PDB file of N, H, CA, C and O in Angstrom:
ATOM      1  N   UNK A   1      55.963 170.819 -21.767  1.00  0.00           N
ATOM      2  CA  UNK A   1      54.976 171.921 -21.368  1.00  0.00           C
ATOM      3  C   UNK A   1      53.888 171.192 -20.555  1.00  0.00           C
ATOM      4  O   UNK A   1      53.794 169.970 -20.670  1.00  0.00           O
ATOM      5  N   UNK A   2      53.096 171.847 -19.773  1.00  0.00           N
ATOM      6  H   UNK A   2      53.173 172.840 -19.679  1.00  0.00           H
ATOM      7  CA  UNK A   2      51.983 171.702 -18.848  1.00  0.00           C
ATOM      8  C   UNK A   2      51.198 172.561 -18.952  1.00  0.00           C
ATOM      9  O   UNK A   2      51.471 173.761 -18.998  1.00  0.00           O
ATOM     10  N   UNK A   3      49.788 171.929 -19.019  1.00  0.00           N
ATOM     11  H   UNK A   3      49.566 170.955 -18.982  1.00  0.00           H
ATOM     12  CA  UNK A   3      48.367 173.059 -19.175  1.00  0.00           C
ATOM     13  C   UNK A   3      47.644 172.363 -18.216  1.00  0.00           C
ATOM     14  O   UNK A   3      47.616 171.134 -18.274  1.00  0.00           O
ATOM     15  N   UNK A   4      47.020 172.999 -17.291  1.00  0.00           N
ATOM     16  H   UNK A   4      47.042 173.998 -17.244  1.00  0.00           H
ATOM     17  CA  UNK A   4      45.928 172.798 -16.332  1.00  0.00           C
ATOM     18  C   UNK A   4      44.857 173.313 -16.775  1.00  0.00           C
ATOM     19  O   UNK A   4      44.886 174.510 -17.059  1.00  0.00           O
ATOM     20  N   UNK A   5      43.606 172.545 -16.957  1.00  0.00           N
ATOM     21  H   UNK A   5      43.582 171.572 -16.727  1.00  0.00           H
ATOM     22  CA  UNK A   5      42.600 173.382 -16.690  1.00  0.00           C
ATOM     23  C   UNK A   5      41.246 172.853 -15.888  1.00  0.00           C
ATOM     24  O   UNK A   5      40.789 171.729 -16.098  1.00  0.00           O
ATOM     25  N   UNK A   6      40.701 173.711 -15.021  1.00  0.00           N
ATOM     26  H   UNK A   6      41.073 174.624 -14.851  1.00  0.00           H
ATOM     27  CA  UNK A   6      39.817 173.173 -14.052  1.00  0.00           C
ATOM     28  C   UNK A   6      38.552 173.929 -13.690  1.00  0.00           C
ATOM     29  O   UNK A   6      38.694 175.117 -13.401  1.00  0.00           O
ATOM     30  N   UNK A   7      37.498 173.473 -13.669  1.00  0.00           N
ATOM     31  H   UNK A   7      37.383 172.508 -13.904  1.00  0.00           H
ATOM     32  CA  UNK A   7      36.211 174.070 -13.363  1.00  0.00           C
ATOM     33  C   UNK A   7      35.946 174.025 -11.970  1.00  0.00           C
ATOM     34  O   UNK A   7      35.945 172.937 -11.393  1.00  0.00           O
ATOM     35  N   UNK A   8      35.689 175.247 -11.272  1.00  0.00           N
ATOM     36  H   UNK A   8      35.691 176.130 -11.740  1.00  0.00           H
ATOM     37  CA  UNK A   8      35.247 174.918 -10.037  1.00  0.00           C
ATOM     38  C   UNK A   8      34.433 175.572  -9.008  1.00  0.00           C
ATOM     39  O   UNK A   8      34.486 176.228  -7.968  1.00  0.00           O
ATOM     40  N   UNK A   9      33.435 174.889 -10.104  1.00  0.00           N
ATOM     41  H   UNK A   9      33.391 174.356 -10.949  1.00  0.00           H
ATOM     42  CA  UNK A   9      31.758 175.456  -9.665  1.00  0.00           C
ATOM     43  C   UNK A   9      31.129 174.510  -9.360  1.00  0.00           C
ATOM     44  O   UNK A   9      29.951 174.814  -9.174  1.00  0.00           O
ATOM     45  N   UNK A  10      31.417 173.107  -9.159  1.00  0.00           N
ATOM     46  H   UNK A  10      32.374 172.860  -9.310  1.00  0.00           H
ATOM     47  CA  UNK A  10      30.698 171.947  -8.531  1.00  0.00           C
ATOM     48  C   UNK A  10      30.734 171.953  -6.941  1.00  0.00           C
ATOM     49  O   UNK A  10      31.626 172.547  -6.335  1.00  0.00           O
ATOM     50  N   UNK A  11      29.686 171.240  -6.280  1.00  0.00           N
ATOM     51  H   UNK A  11      28.962 170.757  -6.772  1.00  0.00           H
ATOM     52  CA  UNK A  11      29.824 171.063  -4.848  1.00  0.00           C
ATOM     53  C   UNK A  11      31.031 170.980  -4.352  1.00  0.00           C
ATOM     54  O   UNK A  11      31.339 171.826  -3.513  1.00  0.00           O
ATOM     55  N   UNK A  12      32.096 169.871  -4.765  1.00  0.00           N
ATOM     56  H   UNK A  12      31.846 169.184  -5.447  1.00  0.00           H
ATOM     57  CA  UNK A  12      33.294 169.676  -4.171  1.00  0.00           C
ATOM     58  C   UNK A  12      34.022 171.310  -3.819  1.00  0.00           C
ATOM     59  O   UNK A  12      34.538 171.561  -2.730  1.00  0.00           O
ATOM     60  N   UNK A  13      33.976 171.858  -4.447  1.00  0.00           N
ATOM     61  H   UNK A  13      33.557 171.654  -5.332  1.00  0.00           H
ATOM     62  CA  UNK A  13      34.449 173.643  -4.473  1.00  0.00           C
ATOM     63  C   UNK A  13      33.493 174.262  -3.676  1.00  0.00           C
ATOM     64  O   UNK A  13      33.731 175.469  -3.641  1.00  0.00           O
ATOM     65  N   UNK A  14      32.338 173.908  -2.901  1.00  0.00           N
ATOM     66  H   UNK A  14      32.145 172.927  -2.929  1.00  0.00           H
ATOM     67  CA  UNK A  14      31.627 174.649  -2.470  1.00  0.00           C
ATOM     68  C   UNK A  14      31.865 174.769  -1.054  1.00  0.00           C
ATOM     69  O   UNK A  14      32.589 173.967  -0.463  1.00  0.00           O
ATOM     70  N   UNK A  15      30.959 176.288  -0.153  1.00  0.00           N
ATOM     71  H   UNK A  15      30.371 176.939  -0.633  1.00  0.00           H
ATOM     72  CA  UNK A  15      31.333 176.173   1.089  1.00  0.00           C
ATOM     73  C   UNK A  15      32.871 176.631   1.616  1.00  0.00           C
ATOM     74  O   UNK A  15      33.377 176.100   2.604  1.00  0.00           O
ATOM     75  N   UNK A  16      33.514 177.622   0.880  1.00  0.00           N
ATOM     76  H   UNK A  16      33.103 178.054   0.077  1.00  0.00           H
ATOM     77  CA  UNK A  16      34.950 177.926   1.454  1.00  0.00           C
ATOM     78  C   UNK A  16      35.926 176.949   0.597  1.00  0.00           C
ATOM     79  O   UNK A  16      37.074 177.349   0.403  1.00  0.00           O
ATOM     80  N   UNK A  17      35.500 175.591   0.035  1.00  0.00           N
ATOM     81  H   UNK A  17      34.568 175.266   0.193  1.00  0.00           H
ATOM     82  CA  UNK A  17      36.462 174.561   0.257  1.00  0.00           C
ATOM     83  C   UNK A  17      37.289 174.499  -1.348  1.00  0.00           C
ATOM     84  O   UNK A  17      38.029 173.578  -1.693  1.00  0.00           O
ATOM     85  N   UNK A  18      36.890 175.919  -2.327  1.00  0.00           N
ATOM     86  H   UNK A  18      36.288 176.667  -2.046  1.00  0.00           H
ATOM     87  CA  UNK A  18      37.493 175.971  -3.262  1.00  0.00           C
ATOM     88  C   UNK A  18      38.851 175.807  -3.388  1.00  0.00           C
ATOM     89  O   UNK A  18      39.242 174.996  -4.227  1.00  0.00           O
ATOM     90  N   UNK A  19      40.032 176.698  -2.411  1.00  0.00           N
ATOM     91  H   UNK A  19      39.715 177.358  -1.730  1.00  0.00           H
ATOM     92  CA  UNK A  19      41.390 176.344  -2.445  1.00  0.00           C
ATOM     93  C   UNK A  19      41.922 175.011  -2.515  1.00  0.00           C
ATOM     94  O   UNK A  19      42.719 174.479  -3.288  1.00  0.00           O
ATOM     95  N   UNK A  20      40.980 174.414  -1.046  1.00  0.00           N
ATOM     96  H   UNK A  20      40.332 174.846  -0.419  1.00  0.00           H
ATOM     97  CA  UNK A  20      41.290 173.311  -0.829  1.00  0.00           C
ATOM     98  C   UNK A  20      40.993 172.026  -1.856  1.00  0.00           C
ATOM     99  O   UNK A  20      41.693 171.014  -1.891  1.00  0.00           O
ATOM    100  N   UNK A  21      40.252 172.179  -2.377  1.00  0.00           N
ATOM    101  H   UNK A  21      39.684 173.001  -2.349  1.00  0.00           H
ATOM    102  CA  UNK A  21      40.081 170.877  -3.259  1.00  0.00           C
ATOM    103  C   UNK A  21      40.899 171.343  -4.813  1.00  0.00           C
ATOM    104  O   UNK A  21      40.893 170.575  -5.775  1.00  0.00           O
ATOM    105  N   UNK A  22      41.454 172.464  -4.844  1.00  0.00           N
ATOM    106  H   UNK A  22      41.459 173.087  -4.062  1.00  0.00           H
ATOM    107  CA  UNK A  22      42.136 172.921  -5.942  1.00  0.00           C
ATOM    108  C   UNK A  22      43.551 172.204  -5.580  1.00  0.00           C
ATOM    109  O   UNK A  22      44.072 171.313  -6.252  1.00  0.00           O
ATOM    110  N   UNK A  23      43.999 172.696  -4.543  1.00  0.00           N
ATOM    111  H   UNK A  23      43.575 173.420  -3.998  1.00  0.00           H
ATOM    112  CA  UNK A  23      45.295 172.052  -4.052  1.00  0.00           C
ATOM    113  C   UNK A  23      45.187 170.539  -4.134  1.00  0.00           C
ATOM    114  O   UNK A  23      46.174 169.956  -4.583  1.00  0.00           O
ATOM    115  N   UNK A  24      44.310 169.937  -3.829  1.00  0.00           N
ATOM    116  H   UNK A  24      43.508 170.410  -3.464  1.00  0.00           H
ATOM    117  CA  UNK A  24      44.353 168.546  -3.245  1.00  0.00           C
ATOM    118  C   UNK A  24      44.358 168.033  -4.940  1.00  0.00           C
ATOM    119  O   UNK A  24      45.198 167.182  -5.230  1.00  0.00           O
ATOM    120  N   UNK A  25      43.639 168.428  -5.800  1.00  0.00           N
ATOM    121  H   UNK A  25      42.956 169.119  -5.564  1.00  0.00           H
ATOM    122  CA  UNK A  25      43.522 167.999  -7.274  1.00  0.00           C
ATOM    123  C   UNK A  25      45.151 168.462  -8.089  1.00  0.00           C
ATOM    124  O   UNK A  25      45.703 167.835  -8.993  1.00  0.00           O
ATOM    125  N   UNK A  26      45.604 169.657  -7.462  1.00  0.00           N
ATOM    126  H   UNK A  26      45.156 170.167  -6.727  1.00  0.00           H
ATOM    127  CA  UNK A  26      47.238 169.881  -8.225  1.00  0.00           C
ATOM    128  C   UNK A  26      48.132 168.975  -7.340  1.00  0.00           C
ATOM    129  O   UNK A  26      49.080 168.463  -7.936  1.00  0.00           O
ATOM    130  N   UNK A  27      47.989 168.664  -5.912  1.00  0.00           N
ATOM    131  H   UNK A  27      47.219 169.080  -5.428  1.00  0.00           H
ATOM    132  CA  UNK A  27      48.797 167.588  -5.575  1.00  0.00           C
ATOM    133  C   UNK A  27      48.787 166.430  -6.113  1.00  0.00           C
ATOM    134  O   UNK A  27      49.841 165.809  -6.249  1.00  0.00           O
ATOM    135  N   UNK A  28      47.734 165.987  -6.471  1.00  0.00           N
ATOM    136  H   UNK A  28      46.877 166.492  -6.361  1.00  0.00           H
ATOM    137  CA  UNK A  28      47.703 164.521  -7.464  1.00  0.00           C
ATOM    138  C   UNK A  28      48.454 164.807  -8.841  1.00  0.00           C
ATOM    139  O   UNK A  28      49.250 163.954  -9.233  1.00  0.00           O
ATOM    140  N   UNK A  29      48.257 165.902  -9.558  1.00  0.00           N
ATOM    141  H   UNK A  29      47.610 166.595  -9.239  1.00  0.00           H
ATOM    142  CA  UNK A  29      48.840 166.110 -10.570  1.00  0.00           C
ATOM    143  C   UNK A  29      50.361 165.859 -10.372  1.00  0.00           C
ATOM    144  O   UNK A  29      51.103 165.136 -11.036  1.00  0.00           O
ATOM    145  N   UNK A  30      50.601 166.529  -9.442  1.00  0.00           N
ATOM    146  H   UNK A  30      49.998 167.116  -8.902  1.00  0.00           H
ATOM    147  CA  UNK A  30      52.288 166.883  -9.086  1.00  0.00           C
ATOM    148  C   UNK A  30      53.028 165.511  -8.769  1.00  0.00           C
ATOM    149  O   UNK A  30      54.208 165.314  -9.059  1.00  0.00           O
ATOM    150  N   UNK A  31      52.101 164.469  -8.063  1.00  0.00           N
ATOM    151  H   UNK A  31      51.143 164.629  -7.827  1.00  0.00           H
ATOM    152  CA  UNK A  31      52.434 163.369  -7.812  1.00  0.00           C
ATOM    153  C   UNK A  31      52.647 162.638  -9.043  1.00  0.00           C
ATOM    154  O   UNK A  31      53.701 162.040  -9.260  1.00  0.00           O
ATOM    155  N   UNK A  32      51.657 162.670  -9.872  1.00  0.00           N
ATOM    156  H   UNK A  32      50.801 163.156  -9.696  1.00  0.00           H
ATOM    157  CA  UNK A  32      51.390 161.562 -11.393  1.00  0.00           C
ATOM    158  C   UNK A  32      52.911 162.506 -12.057  1.00  0.00           C
ATOM    159  O   UNK A  32      53.800 161.927 -12.681  1.00  0.00           O
ATOM    160  N   UNK A  33      52.924 163.498 -11.858  1.00  0.00           N
ATOM    161  H   UNK A  33      52.202 163.969 -11.352  1.00  0.00           H
ATOM    162  CA  UNK A  33      54.089 164.090 -12.782  1.00  0.00           C
ATOM    163  C   UNK A  33      55.409 163.662 -12.202  1.00  0.00           C
ATOM    164  O   UNK A  33      56.200 163.418 -13.114  1.00  0.00           O
ATOM    165  N   UNK A  34      55.859 163.508 -11.158  1.00  0.00           N
ATOM    166  H   UNK A  34      55.217 163.706 -10.418  1.00  0.00           H
ATOM    167  CA  UNK A  34      57.127 163.346 -10.736  1.00  0.00           C
ATOM    168  C   UNK A  34      57.603 161.688 -10.884  1.00  0.00           C
ATOM    169  O   UNK A  34      58.709 161.214 -10.627  1.00  0.00           O
ATOM    170  N   UNK A  35      56.447 161.024 -11.359  1.00  0.00           N
ATOM    171  H   UNK A  35      55.548 161.409 -11.568  1.00  0.00           H
ATOM    172  CA  UNK A  35      56.691 159.711 -11.623  1.00  0.00           C
ATOM    173  C   UNK A  35      57.322 159.549 -12.922  1.00  0.00           C
ATOM    174  O   UNK A  35      57.884 158.483 -13.172  1.00  0.00           O
ATOM    175  N   UNK A  36      57.289 160.528 -13.811  1.00  0.00           N
ATOM    176  H   UNK A  36      56.832 161.394 -13.608  1.00  0.00           H
ATOM    177  CA  UNK A  36      57.948 160.605 -15.082  1.00  0.00           C
ATOM    178  C   UNK A  36      58.801 160.974 -15.324  1.00  0.00           C
ATOM    179  O   UNK A  36      58.795 162.142 -14.934  1.00  0.00           O
ATOM    180  N   UNK A  37      60.057 160.658 -15.967  1.00  0.00           N
ATOM    181  H   UNK A  37      60.061 159.709 -16.284  1.00  0.00           H
ATOM    182  CA  UNK A  37      61.506 160.806 -16.165  1.00  0.00           C
ATOM    183  C   UNK A  37      61.226 162.284 -17.440  1.00  0.00           C
ATOM    184  O   UNK A  37      61.771 163.384 -17.349  1.00  0.00           O
ATOM    185  N   UNK A  38      60.339 161.892 -18.427  1.00  0.00           N
ATOM    186  H   UNK A  38      59.896 160.999 -18.500  1.00  0.00           H
ATOM    187  CA  UNK A  38      60.126 162.992 -19.485  1.00  0.00           C
ATOM    188  C   UNK A  38      58.703 163.376 -19.652  1.00  0.00           C
ATOM    189  O   UNK A  38      57.888 162.475 -19.450  1.00  0.00           O
ATOM    190  N   UNK A  39      58.194 164.695 -20.025  1.00  0.00           N
ATOM    191  H   UNK A  39      58.856 165.427 -20.189  1.00  0.00           H
ATOM    192  CA  UNK A  39      56.602 164.713 -20.306  1.00  0.00           C
ATOM    193  C   UNK A  39      56.700 164.246 -21.701  1.00  0.00           C
ATOM    194  O   UNK A  39      57.536 164.668 -22.500  1.00  0.00           O
ATOM    195  N   UNK A  40      55.814 163.362 -21.953  1.00  0.00           N
ATOM    196  H   UNK A  40      55.135 163.018 -21.305  1.00  0.00           H
ATOM    197  CA  UNK A  40      55.144 163.338 -23.385  1.00  0.00           C
ATOM    198  C   UNK A  40      53.724 163.586 -23.418  1.00  0.00           C
ATOM    199  O   UNK A  40      53.046 163.999 -22.477  1.00  0.00           O
ATOM    200  N   UNK A  41      53.314 163.287 -24.637  1.00  0.00           N
ATOM    201  H   UNK A  41      53.865 162.952 -25.401  1.00  0.00           H
ATOM    202  CA  UNK A  41      52.417 163.766 -25.226  1.00  0.00           C
ATOM    203  C   UNK A  41      51.396 163.079 -24.426  1.00  0.00           C
ATOM    204  O   UNK A  41      51.377 161.859 -24.583  1.00  0.00           O
ATOM    205  N   UNK A  42      50.316 163.704 -23.385  1.00  0.00           N
ATOM    206  H   UNK A  42      50.332 164.696 -23.257  1.00  0.00           H
ATOM    207  CA  UNK A  42      49.323 163.084 -22.983  1.00  0.00           C
ATOM    208  C   UNK A  42      48.188 164.005 -22.435  1.00  0.00           C
ATOM    209  O   UNK A  42      48.431 165.184 -22.175  1.00  0.00           O
ATOM    210  N   UNK A  43      47.117 163.537 -22.286  1.00  0.00           N
ATOM    211  H   UNK A  43      46.919 162.580 -22.497  1.00  0.00           H
ATOM    212  CA  UNK A  43      46.161 164.291 -21.627  1.00  0.00           C
ATOM    213  C   UNK A  43      45.311 163.426 -20.547  1.00  0.00           C
ATOM    214  O   UNK A  43      44.746 162.355 -20.771  1.00  0.00           O
ATOM    215  N   UNK A  44      45.350 164.070 -19.450  1.00  0.00           N
ATOM    216  H   UNK A  44      45.809 164.940 -19.269  1.00  0.00           H
ATOM    217  CA  UNK A  44      44.281 163.152 -18.731  1.00  0.00           C
ATOM    218  C   UNK A  44      43.227 163.947 -17.909  1.00  0.00           C
ATOM    219  O   UNK A  44      43.371 165.161 -17.761  1.00  0.00           O
ATOM    220  N   UNK A  45      42.273 163.347 -17.426  1.00  0.00           N
ATOM    221  H   UNK A  45      42.156 162.362 -17.547  1.00  0.00           H
ATOM    222  CA  UNK A  45      41.325 163.977 -16.759  1.00  0.00           C
ATOM    223  C   UNK A  45      41.485 164.503 -15.350  1.00  0.00           C
ATOM    224  O   UNK A  45      42.203 163.800 -14.638  1.00  0.00           O
ATOM    225  N   UNK A  46      40.880 165.779 -14.693  1.00  0.00           N
ATOM    226  H   UNK A  46      40.297 166.350 -15.271  1.00  0.00           H
ATOM    227  CA  UNK A  46      41.099 165.711 -13.352  1.00  0.00           C
ATOM    228  C   UNK A  46      39.623 165.386 -12.397  1.00  0.00           C
ATOM    229  O   UNK A  46      38.566 165.966 -12.644  1.00  0.00           O
ATOM    230  N   UNK A  47      39.734 164.644 -11.592  1.00  0.00           N
ATOM    231  H   UNK A  47      40.593 164.173 -11.392  1.00  0.00           H
ATOM    232  CA  UNK A  47      38.477 164.296 -11.179  1.00  0.00           C
ATOM    233  C   UNK A  47      38.203 165.118  -9.625  1.00  0.00           C
ATOM    234  O   UNK A  47      39.209 165.364  -8.960  1.00  0.00           O
ATOM    235  N   UNK A  48      37.044 165.466  -9.158  1.00  0.00           N
ATOM    236  H   UNK A  48      36.226 165.265  -9.698  1.00  0.00           H
ATOM    237  CA  UNK A  48      36.847 166.174  -7.926  1.00  0.00           C
ATOM    238  C   UNK A  48      36.561 164.817  -6.980  1.00  0.00           C
ATOM    239  O   UNK A  48      36.509 163.620  -7.260  1.00  0.00           O
ATOM    240  N   UNK A  49      36.402 165.549  -5.751  1.00  0.00           N
ATOM    241  H   UNK A  49      36.444 166.522  -5.523  1.00  0.00           H
ATOM    242  CA  UNK A  49      36.443 164.663  -4.552  1.00  0.00           C
ATOM    243  C   UNK A  49      34.695 164.074  -4.358  1.00  0.00           C
ATOM    244  O   UNK A  49      34.478 162.989  -3.818  1.00  0.00           O
ATOM    245  N   UNK A  50      33.926 164.675  -4.712  1.00  0.00           N
ATOM    246  H   UNK A  50      34.103 165.557  -5.151  1.00  0.00           H
ATOM    247  CA  UNK A  50      32.823 164.385  -4.594  1.00  0.00           C
ATOM    248  C   UNK A  50      32.061 163.328  -5.513  1.00  0.00           C
ATOM    249  O   UNK A  50      30.968 163.727  -5.915  1.00  0.00           O
ATOM    250  N   UNK A  51      32.390 162.234  -5.858  1.00  0.00           N
ATOM    251  H   UNK A  51      33.278 161.911  -5.531  1.00  0.00           H
ATOM    252  CA  UNK A  51      32.026 161.331  -6.762  1.00  0.00           C
ATOM    253  C   UNK A  51      32.911 160.987  -8.068  1.00  0.00           C
ATOM    254  O   UNK A  51      32.653 160.246  -9.016  1.00  0.00           O
ATOM    255  N   UNK A  52      34.101 161.822  -7.773  1.00  0.00           N
ATOM    256  H   UNK A  52      34.310 162.424  -7.003  1.00  0.00           H
ATOM    257  CA  UNK A  52      35.003 161.769  -8.976  1.00  0.00           C
ATOM    258  C   UNK A  52      34.451 162.109 -10.306  1.00  0.00           C
ATOM    259  O   UNK A  52      34.687 161.471 -11.332  1.00  0.00           O
ATOM    260  N   UNK A  53      33.578 163.326 -10.204  1.00  0.00           N
ATOM    261  H   UNK A  53      33.386 163.844  -9.370  1.00  0.00           H
ATOM    262  CA  UNK A  53      33.223 163.796 -11.312  1.00  0.00           C
ATOM    263  C   UNK A  53      34.517 164.533 -12.031  1.00  0.00           C
ATOM    264  O   UNK A  53      35.412 165.124 -11.427  1.00  0.00           O
ATOM    265  N   UNK A  54      34.410 164.360 -13.451  1.00  0.00           N
ATOM    266  H   UNK A  54      33.683 163.879 -13.942  1.00  0.00           H
ATOM    267  CA  UNK A  54      35.651 165.129 -14.335  1.00  0.00           C
ATOM    268  C   UNK A  54      35.191 166.546 -14.425  1.00  0.00           C
ATOM    269  O   UNK A  54      34.126 166.798 -14.989  1.00  0.00           O
ATOM    270  N   UNK A  55      35.911 167.460 -13.917  1.00  0.00           N
ATOM    271  H   UNK A  55      36.776 167.255 -13.459  1.00  0.00           H
ATOM    272  CA  UNK A  55      36.135 168.911 -13.830  1.00  0.00           C
ATOM    273  C   UNK A  55      37.454 169.495 -14.852  1.00  0.00           C
ATOM    274  O   UNK A  55      37.638 170.643 -15.258  1.00  0.00           O
ATOM    275  N   UNK A  56      38.002 168.664 -15.012  1.00  0.00           N
ATOM    276  H   UNK A  56      37.853 167.732 -14.682  1.00  0.00           H
ATOM    277  CA  UNK A  56      38.982 169.477 -16.253  1.00  0.00           C
ATOM    278  C   UNK A  56      40.127 168.331 -16.778  1.00  0.00           C
ATOM    279  O   UNK A  56      39.850 167.131 -16.793  1.00  0.00           O
ATOM    280  N   UNK A  57      41.173 168.751 -17.118  1.00  0.00           N
ATOM    281  H   UNK A  57      41.398 169.725 -17.105  1.00  0.00           H
ATOM    282  CA  UNK A  57      42.177 168.092 -17.581  1.00  0.00           C
ATOM    283  C   UNK A  57      43.393 168.674 -17.134  1.00  0.00           C
ATOM    284  O   UNK A  57      43.503 169.871 -16.869  1.00  0.00           O
ATOM    285  N   UNK A  58      44.464 167.693 -17.032  1.00  0.00           N
ATOM    286  H   UNK A  58      44.375 166.721 -17.247  1.00  0.00           H
ATOM    287  CA  UNK A  58      45.912 168.313 -17.528  1.00  0.00           C
ATOM    288  C   UNK A  58      46.673 167.578 -18.544  1.00  0.00           C
ATOM    289  O   UNK A  58      46.894 166.369 -18.489  1.00  0.00           O
ATOM    290  N   UNK A  59      47.088 168.423 -19.540  1.00  0.00           N
ATOM    291  H   UNK A  59      46.908 169.406 -19.585  1.00  0.00           H
ATOM    292  CA  UNK A  59      47.647 167.837 -20.784  1.00  0.00           C
ATOM    293  C   UNK A  59      49.436 168.182 -20.796  1.00  0.00           C
ATOM    294  O   UNK A  59      49.822 169.264 -20.352  1.00  0.00           O
ATOM    295  N   UNK A  60      50.358 167.241 -21.298  1.00  0.00           N
ATOM    296  H   UNK A  60      50.045 166.362 -21.659  1.00  0.00           H
ATOM    297  CA  UNK A  60      51.233 167.423 -21.057  1.00  0.00           C
ATOM    298  C   UNK A  60      51.997 167.199 -22.720  1.00  0.00           C
ATOM    299  O   UNK A  60      51.465 166.289 -23.355  1.00  0.00           O
ATOM    300  N   UNK A  61      53.006 167.833 -23.353  1.00  0.00           N
ATOM    301  H   UNK A  61      53.438 168.572 -22.837  1.00  0.00           H
ATOM    302  CA  UNK A  61      53.818 167.592 -24.420  1.00  0.00           C
ATOM    303  C   UNK A  61      54.889 168.224 -24.424  1.00  0.00           C
ATOM    304  O   UNK A  61      54.936 169.362 -23.958  1.00  0.00           O
ATOM    305  N   UNK A  62      55.909 167.645 -24.923  1.00  0.00           N
ATOM    306  H   UNK A  62      55.871 166.720 -25.301  1.00  0.00           H
ATOM    307  CA  UNK A  62      57.207 168.182 -25.401  1.00  0.00           C
ATOM    308  C   UNK A  62      57.299 169.134 -26.321  1.00  0.00           C
ATOM    309  O   UNK A  62      56.852 168.931 -27.450  1.00  0.00           O
ATOM    310  N   UNK A  63      57.895 170.325 -25.975  1.00  0.00           N
ATOM    311  H   UNK A  63      58.258 170.489 -25.058  1.00  0.00           H
ATOM    312  CA  UNK A  63      57.982 170.986 -27.129  1.00  0.00           C
ATOM    313  C   UNK A  63      59.345 171.018 -27.781  1.00  0.00           C
ATOM    314  O   UNK A  63      60.381 170.989 -27.117  1.00  0.00           O
ATOM    315  N   UNK A  64      59.310 171.089 -29.362  1.00  0.00           N
ATOM    316  H   UNK A  64      58.468 171.112 -29.902  1.00  0.00           H
ATOM    317  CA  UNK A  64      59.953 170.690 -30.143  1.00  0.00           C
ATOM    318  C   UNK A  64      60.558 172.007 -30.425  1.00  0.00           C
ATOM    319  O   UNK A  64      59.825 172.896 -30.858  1.00  0.00           O
ATOM    320  N   UNK A  65      62.172 172.294 -30.173  1.00  0.00           N
ATOM    321  H   UNK A  65      62.767 171.572 -29.822  1.00  0.00           H
ATOM    322  CA  UNK A  65      62.835 173.557 -30.616  1.00  0.00           C
ATOM    323  C   UNK A  65      63.494 173.285 -31.854  1.00  0.00           C
ATOM    324  O   UNK A  65      64.065 172.266 -32.243  1.00  0.00           O
ATOM    325  N   UNK A  66      63.275 174.575 -32.489  1.00  0.00           N
ATOM    326  H   UNK A  66      62.811 175.403 -32.174  1.00  0.00           H
ATOM    327  CA  UNK A  66      63.927 174.304 -33.967  1.00  0.00           C
ATOM    328  C   UNK A  66      65.483 175.036 -33.788  1.00  0.00           C
ATOM    329  O   UNK A  66      65.746 176.098 -33.225  1.00  0.00           O
ATOM    330  N   UNK A  67      66.184 174.308 -34.307  1.00  0.00           N
ATOM    331  H   UNK A  67      65.971 173.445 -34.765  1.00  0.00           H
ATOM    332  CA  UNK A  67      67.725 174.754 -34.020  1.00  0.00           C
ATOM    333  C   UNK A  67      68.367 175.559 -34.943  1.00  0.00           C
ATOM    334  O   UNK A  67      68.344 175.229 -36.129  1.00  0.00           O
ATOM    335  N   UNK A  68      68.978 176.635 -34.559  1.00  0.00           N
ATOM    336  H   UNK A  68      68.996 176.903 -33.595  1.00  0.00           H
ATOM    337  CA  UNK A  68      69.545 177.630 -35.406  1.00  0.00           C
ATOM    338  C   UNK A  68      70.556 176.966 -36.339  1.00  0.00           C
ATOM    339  O   UNK A  68      71.171 177.641 -37.163  1.00  0.00           O
TER     340      UNK A  68
END
């Protein structure tokens, strides 16, 4: 499972840059996930381009399914 939450209200997202900055952050998340063979229990911060302020997080975990 994967959950991403980011606030797009600071200066890094201003002046028509909201989509580009969100995409940059998501590409970085994708690069990190690509290096993992299996999603494990983890919660990592998301940083903006302007000063590396934490603007959210992405969380991964393995959902356990009950067998019938």
